[in-house]
FITIZA-510293 format. One record per residue (C-alpha): x, y, z negated; chain; residue number from 1; residue in three letters. Coordinates in steps of 0.001 Angstrom, whole numbers, plus 500000, padded with zeros to 6 digits. Layout:
BEGIN
xx;yy;zz;rovo;balum;marke
X;Y;Z;A;NUM;Ala .
...
This chain:
BEGIN
xx;yy;zz;rovo;balum;marke
098044;731649;229393;A;1;Unk .
096660;732142;225389;A;2;Unk .
095328;735663;226273;A;3;Unk .
093529;733911;229438;A;4;Unk .
091983;730970;227043;A;5;Unk .
091080;733476;224478;A;6;Unk .
089165;735604;227116;A;7;Unk .
087512;732848;228395;A;8;Unk .
086215;731466;225064;A;9;Unk .
085048;735081;223887;A;10;Unk .
083064;735239;227285;A;11;Unk .
081361;731794;226720;A;12;Unk .
080522;732995;223109;A;13;Unk .
078949;736070;224561;A;14;Unk .
076902;734098;227039;A;15;Unk .
075635;731439;224343;A;16;Unk .
074884;734206;222006;A;17;Unk .
072579;736473;224540;A;18;Unk .
070771;733087;225605;A;19;Unk .
070051;731979;221919;A;20;Unk .
070345;728251;221881;A;21;Unk .
067485;725956;220165;A;22;Unk .
068305;725634;216415;A;23;Unk .
067110;721882;216669;A;24;Unk .
065656;720410;213645;A;25;Unk .
064751;716380;213528;A;26;Unk .
061089;716071;212365;A;27;Unk .
058438;713180;212199;A;28;Unk .
057702;712841;215886;A;29;Unk .
060950;714141;217590;A;30;Unk .
062684;717507;217487;A;31;Unk .
061483;721177;217534;A;32;Unk .
063461;724547;218056;A;33;Unk .
063092;726565;214239;A;34;Unk .
062546;730236;214650;A;35;Unk .
062686;732671;211824;A;36;Unk .
062970;736313;211060;A;37;Unk .
066565;736362;211877;A;38;Unk .
066841;733781;214853;A;39;Unk .
064731;732439;217691;A;40;Unk .
066306;730678;221136;A;41;Unk .
065540;732170;224548;A;42;Unk .
065581;731367;228188;A;43;Unk .
068485;731752;229868;A;44;Unk .
068221;734927;232440;A;45;Unk .
067848;734116;235994;A;46;Unk .
071015;734808;238009;A;47;Unk .
071748;736980;240852;A;48;Unk .
071913;734141;243083;A;49;Unk .
073701;734497;246773;A;50;Unk .
072708;732442;249667;A;51;Unk .
073156;728898;249230;A;52;Unk .
073421;729117;245395;A;53;Unk .
071161;727128;242828;A;54;Unk .
070368;727721;239047;A;55;Unk .
068939;724652;237483;A;56;Unk .
066855;724802;234156;A;57;Unk .
066417;721731;232098;A;58;Unk .
064755;720603;228987;A;59;Unk .
064908;716908;227741;A;60;Unk .
063828;714955;225221;A;61;Unk .
067375;714628;223777;A;62;Unk .
068025;718553;224211;A;63;Unk .
065107;720476;223529;A;64;Unk .
065416;724560;224778;A;65;Unk .
066280;725869;228174;A;66;Unk .
069884;724637;229501;A;67;Unk .
071000;726654;232591;A;68;Unk .
073651;725711;235307;A;69;Unk .
074486;727234;238308;A;70;Unk .
075949;725626;241648;A;71;Unk .
075885;725608;245514;A;72;Unk .
073411;723415;247383;A;73;Unk .
075861;721915;249776;A;74;Unk .
075962;718369;251122;A;75;Unk .
078129;716125;249126;A;76;Unk .
078470;712144;249196;A;77;Unk .
076925;711386;246004;A;78;Unk .
074390;708536;246225;A;79;Unk .
071126;709744;245331;A;80;Unk .
068149;707093;244481;A;81;Unk .
065443;710006;244929;A;82;Unk .
065155;712494;247300;A;83;Unk .
062923;716131;247386;A;84;Unk .
062474;717524;250852;A;85;Unk .
061164;721343;251349;A;86;Unk .
060915;720869;255180;A;87;Unk .
058711;723640;256186;A;88;Unk .
058671;726971;254036;A;89;Unk .
055922;728725;255937;A;90;Unk .
053438;725790;255509;A;91;Unk .
051960;727321;252234;A;92;Unk .
049152;725817;249987;A;93;Unk .
047566;727822;246888;A;94;Unk .
048759;731016;245603;A;95;Unk .
049126;731234;241680;A;96;Unk .
047279;733061;239632;A;97;Unk .
049400;732303;236010;A;98;Unk .
049858;730351;233196;A;99;Unk .
049274;731066;229503;A;100;Unk .
046698;730683;226573;A;101;Unk .
043941;731688;224387;A;102;Unk .
044381;734728;221831;A;103;Unk .
041891;732765;219324;A;104;Unk .
041431;733850;215596;A;105;Unk .
043535;731191;214426;A;106;Unk .
046423;732193;216677;A;107;Unk .
046376;735439;215293;A;108;Unk .
045592;734426;211737;A;109;Unk .
048655;732586;211471;A;110;Unk .
050879;735236;213646;A;111;Unk .
050081;737617;210789;A;112;Unk .
050909;734923;208346;A;113;Unk .
054655;735254;209248;A;114;Unk .
057280;738064;208117;A;115;Unk .
056958;740939;210595;A;116;Unk .
060134;740096;212149;A;117;Unk .
059354;736461;212552;A;118;Unk .
056061;737689;214029;A;119;Unk .
057792;740092;216734;A;120;Unk .
059966;736801;217985;A;121;Unk .
056433;734882;218350;A;122;Unk .
055018;737178;220682;A;123;Unk .
058505;737455;222560;A;124;Unk .
058575;733786;222896;A;125;Unk .
055524;733428;224838;A;126;Unk .
055560;736933;226594;A;127;Unk .
058973;738543;226476;A;128;Unk .
061374;738996;229151;A;129;Unk .
063902;736401;227939;A;130;Unk .
060472;733995;226735;A;131;Unk .
058218;732044;228856;A;132;Unk .
056674;735339;230384;A;133;Unk .
052951;734109;230227;A;134;Unk .
051057;735864;232851;A;135;Unk .
047307;734717;231729;A;136;Unk .
045670;735039;228389;A;137;Unk .
042278;733966;227528;A;138;Unk .
040065;735810;224889;A;139;Unk .
036919;734709;223172;A;140;Unk .
034009;737037;223122;A;141;Unk .
033120;736995;219353;A;142;Unk .
034085;733788;217465;A;143;Unk .
034858;729909;218457;A;144;Unk .
035423;726931;216606;A;145;Unk .
038852;728363;215967;A;146;Unk .
037420;730948;213482;A;147;Unk .
036945;731008;209892;A;148;Unk .
033107;731211;210353;A;149;Unk .
030589;731511;212977;A;150;Unk .
029907;734886;214248;A;151;Unk .
028717;737166;216836;A;152;Unk .
028809;740808;217512;A;153;Unk .
025084;741175;217235;A;154;Unk .
024305;738577;214306;A;155;Unk .
021206;740518;213141;A;156;Unk .
018212;740372;215077;A;157;Unk .
018040;743305;217703;A;158;Unk .
014617;744233;217638;A;159;Unk .
014562;746618;220166;A;160;Unk .
016954;744943;222693;A;161;Unk .
019124;748055;222816;A;162;Unk .
022385;746780;221946;A;163;Unk .
022519;749049;219206;A;164;Unk .
023710;746511;216770;A;165;Unk .
026812;745609;218743;A;166;Unk .
029911;745805;216846;A;167;Unk .
033319;743995;216948;A;168;Unk .
034457;741990;214136;A;169;Unk .
037310;742311;211730;A;170;Unk .
038883;739395;213199;A;171;Unk .
039036;741647;216613;A;172;Unk .
040823;744516;215079;A;173;Unk .
043075;742169;212932;A;174;Unk .
043978;739387;214688;A;175;Unk .
043235;739726;218699;A;176;Unk .
043679;743319;219728;A;177;Unk .
047105;743885;218011;A;178;Unk .
048544;740638;219588;A;179;Unk .
047245;741433;222956;A;180;Unk .
048101;744802;223154;A;181;Unk .
051945;743520;222467;A;182;Unk .
051675;741095;224803;A;183;Unk .
050381;743993;227275;A;184;Unk .
053186;745833;226510;A;185;Unk .
056041;743223;227026;A;186;Unk .
054260;741970;230415;A;187;Unk .
052205;745251;231682;A;188;Unk .
049083;745243;232780;A;189;Unk .
049902;744490;236481;A;190;Unk .
051433;741246;235628;A;191;Unk .
049227;740333;232823;A;192;Unk .
045644;738648;233489;A;193;Unk .
043181;738456;230935;A;194;Unk .
039870;736462;231202;A;195;Unk .
037172;736194;228693;A;196;Unk .
034777;733597;227560;A;197;Unk .
031866;733373;225098;A;198;Unk .
031208;730763;222885;A;199;Unk .
027442;731336;221335;A;200;Unk .
024939;734046;221809;A;201;Unk .
023173;735358;218405;A;202;Unk .
021443;732748;216542;A;203;Unk .
018289;734647;216832;A;204;Unk .
018404;734312;220792;A;205;Unk .
018719;730685;220926;A;206;Unk .
016274;727817;220810;A;207;Unk .
017905;726183;217626;A;208;Unk .
018243;729282;215745;A;209;Unk .
021966;728526;214756;A;210;Unk .
025186;729621;215912;A;211;Unk .
026781;725821;216033;A;212;Unk .
025170;722938;218061;A;213;Unk .
023004;722781;220767;A;214;Unk .
020672;725410;221447;A;215;Unk .
019754;727271;224885;A;216;Unk .
019330;730699;225445;A;217;Unk .
015513;731796;224960;A;218;Unk .
014549;733450;228401;A;219;Unk .
013246;736848;227065;A;220;Unk .
017285;737419;226241;A;221;Unk .
018639;736749;229501;A;222;Unk .
018700;740184;230301;A;223;Unk .
019898;741340;227085;A;224;Unk .
022578;738789;226789;A;225;Unk .
023971;739934;230044;A;226;Unk .
024487;743720;228820;A;227;Unk .
026171;742201;225645;A;228;Unk .
028820;741280;227834;A;229;Unk .
029329;744899;229384;A;230;Unk .
029291;746004;225458;A;231;Unk .
032248;743840;224968;A;232;Unk .
034237;745007;228008;A;233;Unk .
033577;748608;227023;A;234;Unk .
034711;748217;223407;A;235;Unk .
037745;746436;224492;A;236;Unk .
038784;748882;226894;A;237;Unk .
038185;751519;224200;A;238;Unk .
041487;749378;222572;A;239;Unk .
043376;749855;225550;A;240;Unk .
042572;746313;227056;A;241;Unk .
040844;745541;230343;A;242;Unk .
040120;742147;231646;A;243;Unk .
040688;740509;235417;A;244;Unk .
037820;737818;234998;A;245;Unk .
035228;736103;232688;A;246;Unk .
033405;732792;232572;A;247;Unk .
030069;732848;232345;A;248;Unk .
029957;730432;229126;A;249;Unk .
032627;727755;227669;A;250;Unk .
031429;724215;228318;A;251;Unk .
027984;725374;229017;A;252;Unk .
026871;721546;230070;A;253;Unk .
029034;720035;227479;A;254;Unk .
027672;721413;224815;A;255;Unk .
024837;718637;224206;A;256;Unk .
027962;716711;223116;A;257;Unk .
028930;719431;220435;A;258;Unk .
026883;719452;217018;A;259;Unk .
029088;721643;215122;A;260;Unk .
030999;723578;217940;A;261;Unk .
029591;727242;218426;A;262;Unk .
028235;726984;221504;A;263;Unk .
024931;727495;224270;A;264;Unk .
023715;724976;226331;A;265;Unk .
023028;725804;230258;A;266;Unk .
021372;722897;232519;A;267;Unk .
022103;723104;236057;A;268;Unk .
019324;725083;236723;A;269;Unk .
019688;727756;233517;A;270;Unk .
023129;728176;234740;A;271;Unk .
022194;729260;238334;A;272;Unk .
019506;731347;236896;A;273;Unk .
021997;732737;234549;A;274;Unk .
024680;733841;237248;A;275;Unk .
022546;735061;239985;A;276;Unk .
019556;736778;238582;A;277;Unk .
021549;737998;235453;A;278;Unk .
025096;738111;234737;A;279;Unk .
026192;738405;238468;A;280;Unk .
024174;741437;239252;A;281;Unk .
024812;743167;235831;A;282;Unk .
028678;742859;236333;A;283;Unk .
028642;743622;240046;A;284;Unk .
026409;746598;239389;A;285;Unk .
028735;748051;236579;A;286;Unk .
032023;749567;236096;A;287;Unk .
033594;745920;235629;A;288;Unk .
032454;745031;239176;A;289;Unk .
035943;743816;239916;A;290;Unk .
036061;741356;237373;A;291;Unk .
036293;737599;238749;A;292;Unk .
033377;735366;237626;A;293;Unk .
034623;732134;236909;A;294;Unk .
032309;729553;236733;A;295;Unk .
031803;726065;235126;A;296;Unk .
034676;726446;232267;A;297;Unk .
034151;722855;231794;A;298;Unk .
035292;719391;232075;A;299;Unk .
036646;717788;235666;A;300;Unk .
033870;715115;235231;A;301;Unk .
031169;718152;235837;A;302;Unk .
032496;719359;239153;A;303;Unk .
030214;717010;241479;A;304;Unk .
027299;718585;239447;A;305;Unk .
028559;722021;239900;A;306;Unk .
028984;721486;243589;A;307;Unk .
025745;719824;244206;A;308;Unk .
023573;722072;242116;A;309;Unk .
025347;725308;241506;A;310;Unk .
027641;726131;244230;A;311;Unk .
024949;724920;247133;A;312;Unk .
023071;727930;246272;A;313;Unk .
024003;730991;248380;A;314;Unk .
022822;733368;245730;A;315;Unk .
025093;732022;243209;A;316;Unk .
027953;732235;245681;A;317;Unk .
027779;735727;246345;A;318;Unk .
028787;736371;242982;A;319;Unk .
031080;733530;241957;A;320;Unk .
035026;734109;242537;A;321;Unk .
036228;730825;241300;A;322;Unk .
035897;727691;238897;A;323;Unk .
037478;726911;235697;A;324;Unk .
038446;723284;234615;A;325;Unk .
039089;721784;231340;A;326;Unk .
040888;718623;230523;A;327;Unk .
039462;716840;227960;A;328;Unk .
038164;713997;230006;A;329;Unk .
040506;713811;232513;A;330;Unk .
041402;710306;231787;A;331;Unk .
037975;709211;233194;A;332;Unk .
038300;711499;236165;A;333;Unk .
040752;711349;238831;A;334;Unk .
042263;714445;240157;A;335;Unk .
040852;713938;243268;A;336;Unk .
037472;715197;242256;A;337;Unk .
038953;718594;242297;A;338;Unk .
039559;718384;245978;A;339;Unk .
036027;716996;246754;A;340;Unk .
034251;719917;244834;A;341;Unk .
035924;722595;247277;A;342;Unk .
035382;720831;250541;A;343;Unk .
032878;723537;250956;A;344;Unk .
033884;726127;249352;A;345;Unk .
037610;726897;250277;A;346;Unk .
037369;730647;249382;A;347;Unk .
037128;729954;245839;A;348;Unk .
040089;729370;243625;A;349;Unk .
040385;726869;240942;A;350;Unk .
041831;727564;237302;A;351;Unk .
042675;725341;234262;A;352;Unk .
041217;727298;231649;A;353;Unk .
041407;725317;228407;A;354;Unk .
043652;722038;227300;A;355;Unk .
045396;721051;223921;A;356;Unk .
046659;717712;222467;A;357;Unk .
045452;716195;218998;A;358;Unk .
041723;716380;219545;A;359;Unk .
041254;712929;219564;A;360;Unk .
042261;711616;216275;A;361;Unk .
042317;708480;214118;A;362;Unk .
043354;708782;210564;A;363;Unk .
047314;707890;209960;A;364;Unk .
047558;706879;213766;A;365;Unk .
046648;709988;216006;A;366;Unk .
046868;712970;213849;A;367;Unk .
045995;716556;214679;A;368;Unk .
049491;717886;214641;A;369;Unk .
052273;715426;215891;A;370;Unk .
055214;717624;215273;A;371;Unk .
057966;717255;217923;A;372;Unk .
056111;714763;220138;A;373;Unk .
057845;714848;223366;A;374;Unk .
054887;712443;224670;A;375;Unk .
052389;715374;223747;A;376;Unk .
054735;717603;226077;A;377;Unk .
054608;714841;228862;A;378;Unk .
050668;715075;228814;A;379;Unk .
050996;719126;229406;A;380;Unk .
053497;718041;232362;A;381;Unk .
051335;715491;234174;A;382;Unk .
048353;717364;233884;A;383;Unk .
049614;720565;235378;A;384;Unk .
051262;718577;238201;A;385;Unk .
047876;716832;238716;A;386;Unk .
046309;720304;239060;A;387;Unk .
048733;721550;240820;A;388;Unk .
048890;718661;243435;A;389;Unk .
044909;719617;244324;A;390;Unk .
045360;723411;244940;A;391;Unk .
044534;724493;241336;A;392;Unk .
046297;727924;240724;A;393;Unk .
047086;728177;237239;A;394;Unk .
046569;726511;233752;A;395;Unk .
045578;728009;230387;A;396;Unk .
046604;726070;227157;A;397;Unk .
044206;726746;224216;A;398;Unk .
045455;728171;220777;A;399;Unk .
048638;730051;220793;A;400;Unk .
049633;729080;217592;A;401;Unk .
048182;726691;214669;A;402;Unk .
049545;725962;211235;A;403;Unk .
050817;723014;210266;A;404;Unk .
047585;721241;209809;A;405;Unk .
046331;722285;213062;A;406;Unk .
044248;725418;212063;A;407;Unk .
042498;727089;210789;A;408;Unk .
039219;726025;211969;A;409;Unk .
035696;726089;210010;A;410;Unk .
034492;723059;211183;A;411;Unk .
037407;720838;210773;A;412;Unk .
038195;720532;214648;A;413;Unk .
041952;720803;214208;A;414;Unk .
044297;720088;216897;A;415;Unk .
047786;720768;217944;A;416;Unk .
049629;723703;219617;A;417;Unk .
052913;724510;221377;A;418;Unk .
053769;726703;218757;A;419;Unk .
053246;725700;214739;A;420;Unk .
053586;728090;211802;A;421;Unk .
054868;727280;208764;A;422;Unk .
053936;730425;206690;A;423;Unk .
055246;729141;203152;A;424;Unk .
058778;728882;205093;A;425;Unk .
058169;732001;206924;A;426;Unk .
059434;729983;210278;A;427;Unk .
057471;728362;213347;A;428;Unk .
058615;725554;215472;A;429;Unk .
058566;725326;219153;A;430;Unk .
057296;722084;220446;A;431;Unk .
058011;719868;223390;A;432;Unk .
054906;721135;224749;A;433;Unk .
055921;724855;224636;A;434;Unk .
058989;724116;226811;A;435;Unk .
057142;721727;229169;A;436;Unk .
054423;724606;229717;A;437;Unk .
057258;727109;230218;A;438;Unk .
058945;725483;232946;A;439;Unk .
055622;726609;234859;A;440;Unk .
054830;729718;233558;A;441;Unk .
058721;731047;233434;A;442;Unk .
059376;730088;236917;A;443;Unk .
055993;730005;239013;A;444;Unk .
055383;733807;238519;A;445;Unk .
052067;734938;239976;A;446;Unk .
051773;735390;243484;A;447;Unk .
054330;732341;244246;A;448;Unk .
052783;730164;246790;A;449;Unk .
052891;726280;246917;A;450;Unk .
054961;724819;250015;A;451;Unk .
054616;721396;251049;A;452;Unk .
057242;718787;249806;A;453;Unk .
057584;715176;249872;A;454;Unk .
059261;712966;247093;A;455;Unk .
060951;709538;247930;A;456;Unk .
061782;707303;245061;A;457;Unk .
060476;706191;241869;A;458;Unk .
060149;707960;238302;A;459;Unk .
060252;711555;239834;A;460;Unk .
057333;714092;240191;A;461;Unk .
058310;717400;242039;A;462;Unk .
056673;720253;243561;A;463;Unk .
058036;723256;245386;A;464;Unk .
057156;726883;245587;A;465;Unk .
058004;730017;247304;A;466;Unk .
058598;732948;245026;A;467;Unk .
057767;736678;245628;A;468;Unk .
061537;737174;245444;A;469;Unk .
061944;734529;248008;A;470;Unk .
063591;732137;245814;A;471;Unk .
062337;728487;246140;A;472;Unk .
061449;726849;242991;A;473;Unk .
061404;723210;242642;A;474;Unk .
059460;721751;239197;A;475;Unk .
061026;718024;239093;A;476;Unk .
059788;715643;236335;A;477;Unk .
061996;712345;235364;A;478;Unk .
059586;710232;233695;A;479;Unk .
062047;707612;232894;A;480;Unk .
064557;707604;230347;A;481;Unk .
067462;706783;232787;A;482;Unk .
069551;709546;234226;A;483;Unk .
068573;709885;238048;A;484;Unk .
070535;711472;240938;A;485;Unk .
068074;713906;243159;A;486;Unk .
068799;714500;246519;A;487;Unk .
067451;718034;247134;A;488;Unk .
067064;719048;251094;A;489;Unk .
065284;722591;251399;A;490;Unk .
064874;723211;255461;A;491;Unk .
068100;721416;256526;A;492;Unk .
070291;722651;253317;A;493;Unk .
070822;719915;251084;A;494;Unk .
072651;718673;248006;A;495;Unk .
072466;716360;244990;A;496;Unk .
071967;716905;241447;A;497;Unk .
071820;715206;237976;A;498;Unk .
068350;714681;236295;A;499;Unk .
068619;713511;232635;A;500;Unk .
066338;710857;231540;A;501;Unk .
063135;712257;230075;A;502;Unk .
063249;715810;231160;A;503;Unk .
061752;718750;232922;A;504;Unk .
063878;720844;235266;A;505;Unk .
063239;723976;237220;A;506;Unk .
065473;724243;240445;A;507;Unk .
065839;727759;241703;A;508;Unk .
067426;728142;245119;A;509;Unk .
068222;731120;247170;A;510;Unk .
068304;730321;250914;A;511;Unk .
């Protein structure tokens, strides 16, 4: 008996060690998982489930990290206050493109501020087999507000318009390209999609003669600016990085509000001209003709303008593959506007292309970084649910990593991030946002399809998906502080699971 107990203990310890549990720390706004050169938590592996078995991953406010349990989905007598029903797996909705974040200068600066071993653990946390397995990455074309200064790849005037001036910046070689190549090596080109976005053209091409602030592209540079995009793709290809998609401009119609952020204003009329007469033809007639062109890349409330003034033009539609949506004014615009914008354009995909917490700041009340905030993780959960419920195909976070102040940013536009780096201590912190987004990125792999599902009862949100490996994934969020019994029924097979209060859960089931 002693030998048996000892053997069981050894097996349990071996499993715990292989899974690397969260190293929990109490901080100002809640809890974080601490990682350093010698230790970082991982996601327990997906089990090889037999028919009728399930695996449940749970992250809660009181127990950060990924807790994995397994069981059999068989009818029992437990009274459940909530039911989640998946009655018709062949009834499919949108196909998932992916989930991920942005390779900004700031993310790279914070990454390289860590010891080399901690750097490796941070990259693996996002992209590794035992991490969140991000499948989507956004790459800035040049500088952004999350750079240490404003720049483009041709800051001095190109008088002959030959683009001989074009040259990647040191930031690309030091903070973006190495990080991206590490991600590719972990994910593989086939399962990792990159899309590019630009913030500003060179100051000398703009009406305000400045990288920052509101200014339009002078008409004589439209063709030059389209060729500039091609030069970017060529330069990155020389560094073994290829792209899946591109947006014509970051926040093109919101830039009139951006006095200090690097940007380039496009009215609806200018955006139509830019896509159909310049960027679209230039890309389609290049060796990068396969690139997905993702229009808008701006906030949800602008979708009606996109529909009425841009997507109504057949000449634009021949070049556009999808629409990118930011989340910054979602509280003023219901998610139903997403569906309304696509009534006439079902062939286009919708993709959430930027989001972050901390962009609204009130000194000493709402801070850029609120370390350990479960509420900010909930913001991610609810927004992703809202998007997926209206057939959005994925969701992209903003900076992959920031420092404890939410930077660096040369215009003091500090915000929050799922991973916060403390270079002085040589460690980084995984916040609730990291795990909230991770439940979607880890388990809703590319080419998963959403299936129809119904939820009865209160305080539970749930969506179901059929993965390429034929496992059914049900994402369940319990917004109440009480534990809830949830009955899950999948095509007639049912059982009850316990869902902790204030938790997000992923239920994986093999038919």
